[in-house]
All heavy atoms as TSV, in Angstrom:
chain	resi	resn	atom	element	x	y	z
A	1	MET	N	N	123.079	99.853	101.852
A	1	MET	CA	C	122.531	98.602	101.378
A	1	MET	C	C	122.008	98.808	99.959
A	1	MET	O	O	121.242	99.723	99.693
A	1	MET	CB	C	121.397	98.153	102.302
A	1	MET	CG	C	120.777	96.842	101.921
A	1	MET	SD	S	119.729	96.193	103.214
A	1	MET	CE	C	118.128	96.643	102.575
A	2	ALA	N	N	122.420	97.956	99.051
A	2	ALA	CA	C	121.993	98.051	97.661
A	2	ALA	C	C	120.634	97.394	97.480
A	2	ALA	O	O	120.220	96.553	98.288
A	2	ALA	CB	C	123.015	97.379	96.773
A	3	LEU	N	N	119.969	97.779	96.406
A	3	LEU	CA	C	118.694	97.156	96.092
A	3	LEU	C	C	118.926	95.693	95.728
A	3	LEU	O	O	119.940	95.350	95.132
A	3	LEU	CB	C	118.027	97.883	94.919
A	3	LEU	CG	C	117.504	99.279	95.211
A	3	LEU	CD1	C	117.047	99.947	93.922
A	3	LEU	CD2	C	116.361	99.229	96.194
A	4	PRO	N	N	117.981	94.813	96.076
A	4	PRO	CA	C	118.152	93.389	95.778
A	4	PRO	C	C	118.086	93.132	94.271
A	4	PRO	O	O	117.457	93.876	93.522
A	4	PRO	CB	C	116.990	92.732	96.511
A	4	PRO	CG	C	116.007	93.804	96.730
A	4	PRO	CD	C	116.761	95.093	96.808
A	5	LYS	N	N	118.722	92.069	93.835
A	5	LYS	CA	C	118.749	91.685	92.425
A	5	LYS	C	C	117.681	90.636	92.148
A	5	LYS	O	O	117.368	89.802	93.001
A	5	LYS	CB	C	120.127	91.124	92.046
A	5	LYS	CG	C	121.278	92.043	92.360
A	5	LYS	CD	C	121.271	93.251	91.475
A	5	LYS	CE	C	122.457	94.147	91.776
A	5	LYS	NZ	N	122.253	95.497	91.392
A	6	ILE	N	N	117.142	90.645	90.939
A	6	ILE	CA	C	116.098	89.695	90.576
A	6	ILE	C	C	116.640	88.276	90.506
A	6	ILE	O	O	115.912	87.315	90.719
A	6	ILE	CB	C	115.404	90.098	89.259
A	6	ILE	CG1	C	114.144	89.271	89.021
A	6	ILE	CG2	C	116.304	89.934	88.084
A	6	ILE	CD1	C	112.894	90.031	89.070
A	7	ALA	N	N	117.937	88.133	90.240
A	7	ALA	CA	C	118.541	86.791	90.202
A	7	ALA	C	C	118.436	86.116	91.563
A	7	ALA	O	O	118.263	84.895	91.647
A	7	ALA	CB	C	119.994	86.883	89.765
A	8	ASP	N	N	118.523	86.900	92.626
A	8	ASP	CA	C	118.369	86.349	93.974
A	8	ASP	C	C	116.954	85.811	94.177
A	8	ASP	O	O	116.757	84.772	94.805
A	8	ASP	CB	C	118.674	87.403	95.031
A	8	ASP	CG	C	120.100	87.912	94.963
A	8	ASP	OD1	O	120.982	87.158	94.483
A	8	ASP	OD2	O	120.335	89.052	95.394
A	9	ALA	N	N	115.962	86.516	93.644
A	9	ALA	CA	C	114.575	86.087	93.776
A	9	ALA	C	C	114.325	84.828	92.956
A	9	ALA	O	O	113.594	83.935	93.381
A	9	ALA	CB	C	113.635	87.202	93.332
A	10	ARG	N	N	114.926	84.752	91.779
A	10	ARG	CA	C	114.723	83.581	90.921
A	10	ARG	C	C	115.378	82.338	91.496
A	10	ARG	O	O	114.997	81.225	91.166
A	10	ARG	CB	C	115.255	83.866	89.525
A	10	ARG	CG	C	114.378	84.833	88.764
A	10	ARG	CD	C	114.702	84.875	87.296
A	10	ARG	NE	N	113.691	85.655	86.598
A	10	ARG	CZ	C	113.909	86.815	86.007
A	10	ARG	NH1	N	115.124	87.323	85.999
A	10	ARG	NH2	N	112.940	87.454	85.409
A	11	ALA	N	N	116.365	82.512	92.363
A	11	ALA	CA	C	117.065	81.374	92.950
A	11	ALA	C	C	116.275	80.721	94.074
A	11	ALA	O	O	116.592	79.600	94.475
A	11	ALA	CB	C	118.429	81.824	93.477
A	12	LEU	N	N	115.230	81.381	94.582
A	12	LEU	CA	C	114.447	80.840	95.687
A	12	LEU	C	C	113.500	79.737	95.216
A	12	LEU	O	O	113.012	79.764	94.087
A	12	LEU	CB	C	113.621	81.955	96.339
A	12	LEU	CG	C	114.381	83.076	97.025
A	12	LEU	CD1	C	113.409	84.163	97.473
A	12	LEU	CD2	C	115.152	82.552	98.213
A	13	SER	N	N	113.223	78.804	96.103
A	13	SER	CA	C	112.225	77.777	95.810
A	13	SER	C	C	110.831	78.390	95.950
A	13	SER	O	O	110.678	79.507	96.439
A	13	SER	CB	C	112.380	76.605	96.775
A	13	SER	OG	O	112.035	77.009	98.084
A	14	ASP	N	N	109.824	77.643	95.520
A	14	ASP	CA	C	108.454	78.165	95.578
A	14	ASP	C	C	108.009	78.456	97.008
A	14	ASP	O	O	107.385	79.486	97.269
A	14	ASP	CB	C	107.476	77.181	94.927
A	14	ASP	CG	C	107.636	77.149	93.407
A	14	ASP	OD1	O	108.173	78.116	92.844
A	14	ASP	OD2	O	107.209	76.147	92.799
A	15	THR	N	N	108.338	77.572	97.944
A	15	THR	CA	C	107.915	77.801	99.327
A	15	THR	C	C	108.687	78.961	99.946
A	15	THR	O	O	108.106	79.783	100.657
A	15	THR	CB	C	108.115	76.537	100.177
A	15	THR	OG1	O	109.478	76.118	100.089
A	15	THR	CG2	C	107.211	75.414	99.718
A	16	ALA	N	N	109.980	79.053	99.655
A	16	ALA	CA	C	110.777	80.166	100.177
A	16	ALA	C	C	110.305	81.483	99.584
A	16	ALA	O	O	110.280	82.510	100.266
A	16	ALA	CB	C	112.255	79.950	99.877
A	17	LEU	N	N	109.901	81.447	98.323
A	17	LEU	CA	C	109.391	82.642	97.653
A	17	LEU	C	C	108.112	83.125	98.340
A	17	LEU	O	O	107.969	84.310	98.654
A	17	LEU	CB	C	109.128	82.323	96.188
A	17	LEU	CG	C	108.723	83.465	95.279
A	17	LEU	CD1	C	109.893	84.408	95.061
A	17	LEU	CD2	C	108.233	82.932	93.954
A	18	GLY	N	N	107.192	82.205	98.595
A	18	GLY	CA	C	105.942	82.561	99.270
A	18	GLY	C	C	106.175	83.086	100.674
A	18	GLY	O	O	105.528	84.051	101.098
A	19	ASP	N	N	107.101	82.460	101.381
A	19	ASP	CA	C	107.413	82.905	102.743
A	19	ASP	C	C	108.003	84.309	102.746
A	19	ASP	O	O	107.659	85.142	103.587
A	19	ASP	CB	C	108.392	81.944	103.418
A	19	ASP	CG	C	107.768	80.593	103.715
A	19	ASP	OD1	O	106.522	80.494	103.704
A	19	ASP	OD2	O	108.542	79.635	103.943
A	20	ARG	N	N	108.891	84.577	101.797
A	20	ARG	CA	C	109.539	85.892	101.729
A	20	ARG	C	C	108.525	86.980	101.348
A	20	ARG	O	O	108.573	88.086	101.875
A	20	ARG	CB	C	110.700	85.856	100.727
A	20	ARG	CG	C	111.491	87.122	100.669
A	20	ARG	CD	C	112.273	87.367	101.941
A	20	ARG	NE	N	112.992	88.625	101.816
A	20	ARG	CZ	C	113.170	89.485	102.786
A	20	ARG	NH1	N	112.750	89.203	104.003
A	20	ARG	NH2	N	113.794	90.611	102.588
A	21	ILE	N	N	107.586	86.639	100.455
A	21	ILE	CA	C	106.539	87.597	100.075
A	21	ILE	C	C	105.705	87.954	101.303
A	21	ILE	O	O	105.437	89.131	101.560
A	21	ILE	CB	C	105.653	87.017	98.951
A	21	ILE	CG1	C	106.428	86.990	97.634
A	21	ILE	CG2	C	104.366	87.818	98.793
A	21	ILE	CD1	C	105.728	86.249	96.514
A	22	LEU	N	N	105.311	86.945	102.057
A	22	LEU	CA	C	104.520	87.185	103.266
A	22	LEU	C	C	105.296	88.023	104.274
A	22	LEU	O	O	104.746	88.956	104.883
A	22	LEU	CB	C	104.108	85.849	103.882
A	22	LEU	CG	C	103.113	85.902	105.024
A	22	LEU	CD1	C	101.808	86.534	104.565
A	22	LEU	CD2	C	102.858	84.508	105.546
A	23	GLU	N	N	106.573	87.731	104.436
A	23	GLU	CA	C	107.420	88.472	105.367
A	23	GLU	C	C	107.530	89.952	104.958
A	23	GLU	O	O	107.431	90.841	105.810
A	23	GLU	CB	C	108.802	87.833	105.396
A	23	GLU	CG	C	109.791	88.500	106.312
A	23	GLU	CD	C	111.168	87.859	106.241
A	23	GLU	OE1	O	111.258	86.654	105.923
A	23	GLU	OE2	O	112.141	88.585	106.497
A	24	LEU	N	N	107.705	90.212	103.669
A	24	LEU	CA	C	107.819	91.598	103.203
A	24	LEU	C	C	106.501	92.351	103.341
A	24	LEU	O	O	106.499	93.544	103.662
A	24	LEU	CB	C	108.303	91.634	101.755
A	24	LEU	CG	C	109.788	91.359	101.576
A	24	LEU	CD1	C	110.128	91.186	100.114
A	24	LEU	CD2	C	110.613	92.482	102.182
A	25	LYS	N	N	105.384	91.673	103.112
A	25	LYS	CA	C	104.085	92.329	103.289
A	25	LYS	C	C	103.885	92.732	104.749
A	25	LYS	O	O	103.384	93.818	105.043
A	25	LYS	CB	C	102.956	91.429	102.810
A	25	LYS	CG	C	102.865	91.352	101.299
A	25	LYS	CD	C	101.696	90.512	100.856
A	25	LYS	CE	C	101.567	90.508	99.352
A	25	LYS	NZ	N	100.398	89.749	98.887
A	26	ARG	N	N	104.293	91.851	105.663
A	26	ARG	CA	C	104.196	92.185	107.090
A	26	ARG	C	C	105.118	93.348	107.440
A	26	ARG	O	O	104.759	94.232	108.214
A	26	ARG	CB	C	104.551	90.972	107.937
A	26	ARG	CG	C	103.482	89.934	107.973
A	26	ARG	CD	C	103.833	88.797	108.904
A	26	ARG	NE	N	102.771	87.803	108.892
A	26	ARG	CZ	C	102.963	86.509	108.991
A	26	ARG	NH1	N	104.178	86.031	109.135
A	26	ARG	NH2	N	101.951	85.676	108.972
A	27	GLN	N	N	106.307	93.339	106.864
A	27	GLN	CA	C	107.266	94.404	107.129
A	27	GLN	C	C	106.735	95.748	106.630
A	27	GLN	O	O	106.842	96.765	107.326
A	27	GLN	CB	C	108.592	94.072	106.443
A	27	GLN	CG	C	109.716	95.004	106.769
A	27	GLN	CD	C	111.012	94.582	106.090
A	27	GLN	OE1	O	111.008	93.779	105.152
A	27	GLN	NE2	N	112.107	95.116	106.561
A	28	LEU	N	N	106.143	95.771	105.448
A	28	LEU	CA	C	105.570	97.013	104.930
A	28	LEU	C	C	104.406	97.484	105.796
A	28	LEU	O	O	104.232	98.691	106.007
A	28	LEU	CB	C	105.116	96.822	103.478
A	28	LEU	CG	C	106.244	96.786	102.460
A	28	LEU	CD1	C	105.715	96.342	101.097
A	28	LEU	CD2	C	106.919	98.129	102.364
A	29	PHE	N	N	103.619	96.538	106.317
A	29	PHE	CA	C	102.543	96.913	107.227
A	29	PHE	C	C	103.113	97.571	108.481
A	29	PHE	O	O	102.591	98.587	108.948
A	29	PHE	CB	C	101.714	95.678	107.600
A	29	PHE	CG	C	100.653	95.955	108.608
A	29	PHE	CD1	C	99.490	96.601	108.236
A	29	PHE	CD2	C	100.818	95.588	109.938
A	29	PHE	CE1	C	98.499	96.867	109.172
A	29	PHE	CE2	C	99.841	95.850	110.873
A	29	PHE	CZ	C	98.672	96.493	110.492
A	30	GLN	N	N	104.190	97.002	109.017
A	30	GLN	CA	C	104.825	97.578	110.204
A	30	GLN	C	C	105.357	98.979	109.911
A	30	GLN	O	O	105.257	99.873	110.756
A	30	GLN	CB	C	105.960	96.675	110.694
A	30	GLN	CG	C	105.490	95.365	111.270
A	30	GLN	CD	C	104.600	95.563	112.489
A	30	GLN	OE1	O	104.824	96.459	113.306
A	30	GLN	NE2	N	103.583	94.736	112.605
A	31	PHE	N	N	105.916	99.175	108.724
A	31	PHE	CA	C	106.390	100.512	108.351
A	31	PHE	C	C	105.238	101.512	108.315
A	31	PHE	O	O	105.351	102.641	108.788
A	31	PHE	CB	C	107.082	100.486	106.983
A	31	PHE	CG	C	108.451	99.859	106.985
A	31	PHE	CD1	C	108.882	99.126	105.902
A	31	PHE	CD2	C	109.318	100.017	108.050
A	31	PHE	CE1	C	110.141	98.545	105.878
A	31	PHE	CE2	C	110.574	99.452	108.052
A	31	PHE	CZ	C	110.989	98.711	106.964
A	32	ARG	N	N	104.089	101.076	107.740
A	32	ARG	CA	C	102.924	101.975	107.692
A	32	ARG	C	C	102.419	102.294	109.092
A	32	ARG	O	O	102.024	103.431	109.378
A	32	ARG	CB	C	101.812	101.348	106.853
A	32	ARG	CG	C	102.079	101.390	105.376
A	32	ARG	CD	C	100.836	101.062	104.559
A	32	ARG	NE	N	100.244	99.781	104.890
A	32	ARG	CZ	C	100.575	98.621	104.329
A	32	ARG	NH1	N	101.504	98.582	103.422
A	32	ARG	NH2	N	99.966	97.507	104.687
A	33	MET	N	N	102.418	101.314	109.978
A	33	MET	CA	C	101.974	101.538	111.352
A	33	MET	C	C	102.912	102.523	112.059
A	33	MET	O	O	102.453	103.414	112.781
A	33	MET	CB	C	101.921	100.221	112.126
A	33	MET	CG	C	100.821	99.294	111.681
A	33	MET	SD	S	99.187	99.980	111.959
A	33	MET	CE	C	99.124	99.944	113.725
A	34	LYS	N	N	104.206	102.354	111.869
A	34	LYS	CA	C	105.159	103.259	112.497
A	34	LYS	C	C	104.972	104.686	111.999
A	34	LYS	O	O	105.061	105.643	112.771
A	34	LYS	CB	C	106.590	102.800	112.226
A	34	LYS	CG	C	107.013	101.627	113.071
A	34	LYS	CD	C	108.457	101.276	112.828
A	34	LYS	CE	C	108.887	100.130	113.721
A	34	LYS	NZ	N	110.310	99.810	113.550
A	35	LYS	N	N	104.720	104.829	110.691
A	35	LYS	CA	C	104.485	106.169	110.153
A	35	LYS	C	C	103.219	106.777	110.734
A	35	LYS	O	O	103.162	107.969	111.030
A	35	LYS	CB	C	104.381	106.120	108.625
A	35	LYS	CG	C	105.721	106.109	107.929
A	35	LYS	CD	C	105.570	106.102	106.426
A	35	LYS	CE	C	105.153	107.463	105.935
A	35	LYS	NZ	N	105.174	107.573	104.472
A	36	ALA	N	N	102.190	105.948	110.922
A	36	ALA	CA	C	100.911	106.445	111.427
A	36	ALA	C	C	101.025	106.942	112.863
A	36	ALA	O	O	100.351	107.905	113.241
A	36	ALA	CB	C	99.849	105.358	111.331
A	37	ILE	N	N	101.870	106.292	113.658
A	37	ILE	CA	C	102.017	106.730	115.047
A	37	ILE	C	C	103.260	107.595	115.241
A	37	ILE	O	O	103.703	107.819	116.356
A	37	ILE	CB	C	102.015	105.527	116.016
A	37	ILE	CG1	C	103.122	104.550	115.698
A	37	ILE	CG2	C	100.676	104.838	116.017
A	37	ILE	CD1	C	103.238	103.413	116.696
A	38	ARG	N	N	103.786	108.063	114.108
A	38	ARG	CA	C	104.884	109.033	114.072
A	38	ARG	C	C	106.172	108.545	114.731
A	38	ARG	O	O	106.889	109.310	115.363
A	38	ARG	CB	C	104.447	110.361	114.663
A	38	ARG	CG	C	103.321	110.987	113.872
A	38	ARG	CD	C	102.853	112.264	114.506
A	38	ARG	NE	N	101.671	112.741	113.832
A	38	ARG	CZ	C	101.668	113.781	113.020
A	38	ARG	NH1	N	102.755	114.441	112.780
A	38	ARG	NH2	N	100.546	114.163	112.454
A	39	GLN	N	N	106.438	107.258	114.573
A	39	GLN	CA	C	107.733	106.751	114.995
A	39	GLN	C	C	108.718	106.920	113.846
A	39	GLN	O	O	108.323	107.099	112.695
A	39	GLN	CB	C	107.642	105.270	115.368
A	39	GLN	CG	C	106.950	105.009	116.666
A	39	GLN	CD	C	106.980	103.529	117.040
A	39	GLN	OE1	O	107.396	102.700	116.254
A	39	GLN	NE2	N	106.506	103.229	118.240
A	40	GLU	N	N	109.981	106.847	114.169
A	40	GLU	CA	C	110.997	107.035	113.144
A	40	GLU	C	C	111.007	105.854	112.176
A	40	GLU	O	O	111.066	104.695	112.582
A	40	GLU	CB	C	112.375	107.167	113.785
A	40	GLU	CG	C	113.472	107.447	112.789
A	40	GLU	CD	C	114.817	107.614	113.470
A	40	GLU	OE1	O	114.854	107.924	114.664
A	40	GLU	OE2	O	115.818	107.418	112.777
A	41	VAL	N	N	110.952	106.176	110.895
A	41	VAL	CA	C	111.011	105.167	109.843
A	41	VAL	C	C	112.016	105.642	108.809
A	41	VAL	O	O	111.970	106.788	108.374
A	41	VAL	CB	C	109.636	104.980	109.158
A	41	VAL	CG1	C	109.722	103.962	108.044
A	41	VAL	CG2	C	108.587	104.582	110.161
A	42	LYS	N	N	112.927	104.769	108.437
A	42	LYS	CA	C	113.904	105.110	107.409
A	42	LYS	C	C	113.255	104.860	106.050
A	42	LYS	O	O	112.928	103.731	105.701
A	42	LYS	CB	C	115.168	104.277	107.580
A	42	LYS	CG	C	115.868	104.576	108.887
A	42	LYS	CD	C	117.101	103.730	109.056
A	42	LYS	CE	C	117.740	104.045	110.398
A	42	LYS	NZ	N	118.885	103.168	110.662
A	43	SER	N	N	113.089	105.922	105.297
A	43	SER	CA	C	112.345	105.821	104.047
A	43	SER	C	C	113.029	104.913	103.032
A	43	SER	O	O	112.357	104.287	102.212
A	43	SER	CB	C	112.129	107.208	103.450
A	43	SER	OG	O	113.366	107.828	103.190
A	44	HIS	N	N	114.334	104.814	103.067
A	44	HIS	CA	C	115.008	103.940	102.108
A	44	HIS	C	C	114.684	102.471	102.371
A	44	HIS	O	O	114.662	101.664	101.446
A	44	HIS	CB	C	116.521	104.169	102.117
A	44	HIS	CG	C	117.228	103.610	103.306
A	44	HIS	ND1	N	117.249	104.254	104.523
A	44	HIS	CD2	C	117.915	102.458	103.477
A	44	HIS	CE1	C	117.940	103.528	105.389
A	44	HIS	NE2	N	118.359	102.433	104.787
A	45	GLU	N	N	114.393	102.121	103.611
A	45	GLU	CA	C	114.023	100.731	103.914
A	45	GLU	C	C	112.666	100.397	103.303
A	45	GLU	O	O	112.447	99.268	102.853
A	45	GLU	CB	C	114.004	100.506	105.418
A	45	GLU	CG	C	115.378	100.514	106.049
A	45	GLU	CD	C	115.346	100.324	107.551
A	45	GLU	OE1	O	114.247	100.323	108.142
A	45	GLU	OE2	O	116.432	100.166	108.122
A	46	ILE	N	N	111.764	101.359	103.292
A	46	ILE	CA	C	110.454	101.153	102.667
A	46	ILE	C	C	110.643	100.929	101.168
A	46	ILE	O	O	110.059	100.023	100.580
A	46	ILE	CB	C	109.518	102.347	102.934
A	46	ILE	CG1	C	109.236	102.475	104.425
A	46	ILE	CG2	C	108.220	102.203	102.147
A	46	ILE	CD1	C	108.499	103.733	104.815
A	47	LYS	N	N	111.483	101.756	100.560
A	47	LYS	CA	C	111.748	101.637	99.130
A	47	LYS	C	C	112.346	100.271	98.798
A	47	LYS	O	O	111.927	99.618	97.843
A	47	LYS	CB	C	112.704	102.738	98.686
A	47	LYS	CG	C	113.095	102.662	97.235
A	47	LYS	CD	C	114.099	103.738	96.878
A	47	LYS	CE	C	114.555	103.576	95.447
A	47	LYS	NZ	N	115.563	104.559	95.079
A	48	HIS	N	N	113.290	99.818	99.583
A	48	HIS	CA	C	113.930	98.537	99.341
A	48	HIS	C	C	112.935	97.387	99.494
A	48	HIS	O	O	112.938	96.442	98.694
A	48	HIS	CB	C	115.122	98.336	100.281
A	48	HIS	CG	C	116.296	99.196	99.932
A	48	HIS	ND1	N	117.539	98.689	99.691
A	48	HIS	CD2	C	116.405	100.538	99.777
A	48	HIS	CE1	C	118.377	99.678	99.407
A	48	HIS	NE2	N	117.699	100.802	99.468
A	49	ALA	N	N	112.081	97.470	100.499
A	49	ALA	CA	C	111.088	96.414	100.729
A	49	ALA	C	C	110.084	96.357	99.579
A	49	ALA	O	O	109.738	95.270	99.099
A	49	ALA	CB	C	110.375	96.641	102.057
A	50	LYS	N	N	109.633	97.514	99.113
A	50	LYS	CA	C	108.693	97.549	97.993
A	50	LYS	C	C	109.337	97.004	96.723
A	50	LYS	O	O	108.706	96.271	95.961
A	50	LYS	CB	C	108.212	98.982	97.738
A	50	LYS	CG	C	107.199	99.479	98.721
A	50	LYS	CD	C	106.752	100.875	98.344
A	50	LYS	CE	C	105.685	101.400	99.252
A	50	LYS	NZ	N	105.226	102.741	98.834
A	51	HIS	N	N	110.584	97.362	96.508
A	51	HIS	CA	C	111.310	96.902	95.321
A	51	HIS	C	C	111.457	95.380	95.337
A	51	HIS	O	O	111.179	94.713	94.344
A	51	HIS	CB	C	112.681	97.580	95.274
A	51	HIS	CG	C	113.497	97.248	94.077
A	51	HIS	ND1	N	113.325	97.888	92.883
A	51	HIS	CD2	C	114.478	96.341	93.887
A	51	HIS	CE1	C	114.175	97.393	92.004
A	51	HIS	NE2	N	114.896	96.448	92.595
A	52	GLU	N	N	111.865	94.845	96.473
A	52	GLU	CA	C	112.041	93.396	96.588
A	52	GLU	C	C	110.700	92.671	96.459
A	52	GLU	O	O	110.614	91.624	95.810
A	52	GLU	CB	C	112.714	93.031	97.904
A	52	GLU	CG	C	113.047	91.562	98.003
A	52	GLU	CD	C	113.784	91.179	99.270
A	52	GLU	OE1	O	114.058	92.059	100.116
A	52	GLU	OE2	O	114.073	89.979	99.425
A	53	LEU	N	N	109.645	93.230	97.054
A	53	LEU	CA	C	108.328	92.615	96.952
A	53	LEU	C	C	107.867	92.570	95.497
A	53	LEU	O	O	107.350	91.548	95.034
A	53	LEU	CB	C	107.307	93.371	97.811
A	53	LEU	CG	C	105.882	92.842	97.786
A	53	LEU	CD1	C	105.831	91.415	98.305
A	53	LEU	CD2	C	104.967	93.736	98.587
A	54	ALA	N	N	108.085	93.642	94.757
A	54	ALA	CA	C	107.708	93.672	93.348
A	54	ALA	C	C	108.473	92.617	92.564
A	54	ALA	O	O	107.898	91.927	91.709
A	54	ALA	CB	C	107.964	95.053	92.767
A	55	GLN	N	N	109.742	92.449	92.863
A	55	GLN	CA	C	110.531	91.427	92.176
A	55	GLN	C	C	110.011	90.028	92.486
A	55	GLN	O	O	109.869	89.198	91.585
A	55	GLN	CB	C	111.996	91.516	92.607
A	55	GLN	CG	C	112.726	92.700	92.043
A	55	GLN	CD	C	114.173	92.752	92.513
A	55	GLN	OE1	O	114.508	92.204	93.563
A	55	GLN	NE2	N	115.014	93.419	91.743
A	56	LEU	N	N	109.717	89.777	93.745
A	56	LEU	CA	C	109.240	88.457	94.138
A	56	LEU	C	C	107.883	88.139	93.516
A	56	LEU	O	O	107.641	87.021	93.072
A	56	LEU	CB	C	109.164	88.352	95.663
A	56	LEU	CG	C	110.501	88.415	96.399
A	56	LEU	CD1	C	110.268	88.471	97.899
A	56	LEU	CD2	C	111.379	87.242	96.038
A	57	LEU	N	N	106.999	89.129	93.486
A	57	LEU	CA	C	105.691	88.918	92.875
A	57	LEU	C	C	105.821	88.681	91.373
A	57	LEU	O	O	105.073	87.885	90.792
A	57	LEU	CB	C	104.768	90.104	93.163
A	57	LEU	CG	C	104.309	90.240	94.611
A	57	LEU	CD1	C	103.559	91.549	94.812
A	57	LEU	CD2	C	103.459	89.066	95.032
A	58	THR	N	N	106.779	89.341	90.742
A	58	THR	CA	C	107.030	89.135	89.318
A	58	THR	C	C	107.500	87.710	89.060
A	58	THR	O	O	107.019	87.039	88.145
A	58	THR	CB	C	108.070	90.144	88.801
A	58	THR	OG1	O	107.568	91.463	88.990
A	58	THR	CG2	C	108.391	89.914	87.339
A	59	VAL	N	N	108.430	87.238	89.858
A	59	VAL	CA	C	108.944	85.875	89.701
A	59	VAL	C	C	107.830	84.861	89.944
A	59	VAL	O	O	107.699	83.878	89.199
A	59	VAL	CB	C	110.141	85.629	90.649
A	59	VAL	CG1	C	110.529	84.169	90.687
A	59	VAL	CG2	C	111.317	86.489	90.239
A	60	GLU	N	N	107.016	85.108	90.956
A	60	GLU	CA	C	105.904	84.204	91.243
A	60	GLU	C	C	104.939	84.142	90.054
A	60	GLU	O	O	104.499	83.065	89.648
A	60	GLU	CB	C	105.166	84.670	92.495
A	60	GLU	CG	C	104.030	83.754	92.916
A	60	GLU	CD	C	103.304	84.254	94.136
A	60	GLU	OE1	O	102.916	85.447	94.161
A	60	GLU	OE2	O	103.128	83.462	95.066
A	61	HIS	N	N	104.644	85.281	89.464
A	61	HIS	CA	C	103.738	85.342	88.318
A	61	HIS	C	C	104.352	84.635	87.103
A	61	HIS	O	O	103.649	83.912	86.384
A	61	HIS	CB	C	103.404	86.791	87.992
A	61	HIS	CG	C	102.385	86.946	86.913
A	61	HIS	ND1	N	101.069	86.584	87.086
A	61	HIS	CD2	C	102.487	87.390	85.638
A	61	HIS	CE1	C	100.403	86.814	85.968
A	61	HIS	NE2	N	101.247	87.304	85.075
A	62	GLU	N	N	105.644	84.839	86.886
A	62	GLU	CA	C	106.330	84.163	85.786
A	62	GLU	C	C	106.227	82.648	85.934
A	62	GLU	O	O	106.002	81.935	84.956
A	62	GLU	CB	C	107.808	84.559	85.744
A	62	GLU	CG	C	108.074	85.951	85.256
A	62	GLU	CD	C	109.535	86.351	85.387
A	62	GLU	OE1	O	110.312	85.639	86.064
A	62	GLU	OE2	O	109.905	87.386	84.810
A	63	ARG	N	N	106.409	82.161	87.150
A	63	ARG	CA	C	106.338	80.719	87.390
A	63	ARG	C	C	104.935	80.178	87.164
A	63	ARG	O	O	104.753	79.085	86.636
A	63	ARG	CB	C	106.806	80.391	88.807
A	63	ARG	CG	C	108.299	80.584	88.967
A	63	ARG	CD	C	108.757	80.225	90.347
A	63	ARG	NE	N	110.185	80.519	90.502
A	63	ARG	CZ	C	110.859	80.334	91.615
A	63	ARG	NH1	N	110.257	79.862	92.697
A	63	ARG	NH2	N	112.144	80.628	91.665
A	64	LYS	N	N	103.921	80.946	87.565
A	64	LYS	CA	C	102.541	80.513	87.340
A	64	LYS	C	C	102.232	80.453	85.849
A	64	LYS	O	O	101.575	79.523	85.374
A	64	LYS	CB	C	101.561	81.446	88.047
A	64	LYS	CG	C	101.511	81.252	89.534
A	64	LYS	CD	C	100.504	82.185	90.176
A	64	LYS	CE	C	100.502	82.006	91.689
A	64	LYS	NZ	N	99.570	82.934	92.346
A	65	LEU	N	N	102.694	81.453	85.099
A	65	LEU	CA	C	102.462	81.460	83.660
A	65	LEU	C	C	103.188	80.303	82.975
A	65	LEU	O	O	102.640	79.672	82.066
A	65	LEU	CB	C	102.922	82.785	83.046
A	65	LEU	CG	C	102.076	84.014	83.363
A	65	LEU	CD1	C	102.697	85.261	82.754
A	65	LEU	CD2	C	100.657	83.835	82.858
A	66	ALA	N	N	104.402	80.022	83.414
A	66	ALA	CA	C	105.165	78.925	82.831
A	66	ALA	C	C	104.478	77.586	83.114
A	66	ALA	O	O	104.402	76.719	82.230
A	66	ALA	CB	C	106.584	78.915	83.385
A	67	ALA	N	N	103.964	77.416	84.317
A	67	ALA	CA	C	103.267	76.180	84.673
A	67	ALA	C	C	101.978	76.041	83.872
A	67	ALA	O	O	101.626	74.941	83.417
A	67	ALA	CB	C	102.975	76.150	86.161
A	68	ALA	N	N	101.271	77.141	83.665
A	68	ALA	CA	C	100.018	77.098	82.916
A	68	ALA	C	C	100.270	76.789	81.433
A	68	ALA	O	O	99.533	76.003	80.840
A	68	ALA	CB	C	99.278	78.418	83.054
A	69	SER	N	N	101.310	77.379	80.877
A	69	SER	CA	C	101.596	77.112	79.459
A	69	SER	C	C	102.105	75.682	79.284
A	69	SER	O	O	101.809	75.044	78.268
A	69	SER	CB	C	102.618	78.117	78.926
A	69	SER	OG	O	103.874	77.921	79.532
A	70	GLU	N	N	102.837	75.170	80.237
A	70	GLU	CA	C	103.302	73.785	80.177
A	70	GLU	C	C	102.128	72.820	80.260
A	70	GLU	O	O	102.063	71.826	79.544
A	70	GLU	CB	C	104.294	73.511	81.299
A	70	GLU	CG	C	104.930	72.143	81.242
A	70	GLU	CD	C	105.955	71.934	82.331
A	70	GLU	OE1	O	106.812	72.817	82.486
A	70	GLU	OE2	O	105.863	70.897	83.021
A	71	ALA	N	N	101.191	73.129	81.132
A	71	ALA	CA	C	99.994	72.277	81.263
A	71	ALA	C	C	99.150	72.335	79.995
A	71	ALA	O	O	98.560	71.330	79.591
A	71	ALA	CB	C	99.176	72.718	82.465
A	72	ALA	N	N	99.107	73.490	79.351
A	72	ALA	CA	C	98.312	73.628	78.136
A	72	ALA	C	C	98.948	72.861	76.972
A	72	ALA	O	O	98.218	72.293	76.137
A	72	ALA	CB	C	98.167	75.094	77.765
A	73	THR	N	N	100.262	72.833	76.910
A	73	THR	CA	C	100.927	72.107	75.835
A	73	THR	C	C	100.820	70.594	76.033
A	73	THR	O	O	100.811	69.853	75.052
A	73	THR	CB	C	102.412	72.502	75.714
A	73	THR	OG1	O	103.079	72.256	76.965
A	73	THR	CG2	C	102.561	73.950	75.328
A	74	GLN	N	N	100.731	70.140	77.249
A	74	GLN	CA	C	100.606	68.715	77.525
A	74	GLN	C	C	99.188	68.210	77.299
A	74	GLN	O	O	98.968	67.047	77.013
A	74	GLN	CB	C	101.043	68.381	78.953
A	74	GLN	CG	C	102.531	68.544	79.156
A	74	GLN	CD	C	102.927	68.236	80.586
A	74	GLN	OE1	O	102.101	67.979	81.437
A	74	GLN	NE2	N	104.225	68.281	80.841
A	75	ALA	N	N	98.221	69.107	77.423
A	75	ALA	CA	C	96.810	68.701	77.278
A	75	ALA	C	C	96.369	68.628	75.847
A	75	ALA	O	O	96.932	68.827	74.901
A	75	ALA	CB	C	95.912	69.674	78.012
């Protein structure tokens, strides 16, 4: 499985973006729990989840900044 592309994250709507961020945070929590109780965890899945979460948070931040600058120019 290849790492996700940022273009995929930018294509999501705001609600889908928020839902996916929440889903990945839960998934990373489950990975940490599995590691703590010494269950098998595929380390590449953790890496992929962290990478995708970082991309989604970046896109979310970009959108917030764009909305704030648009509001400032209108005011």
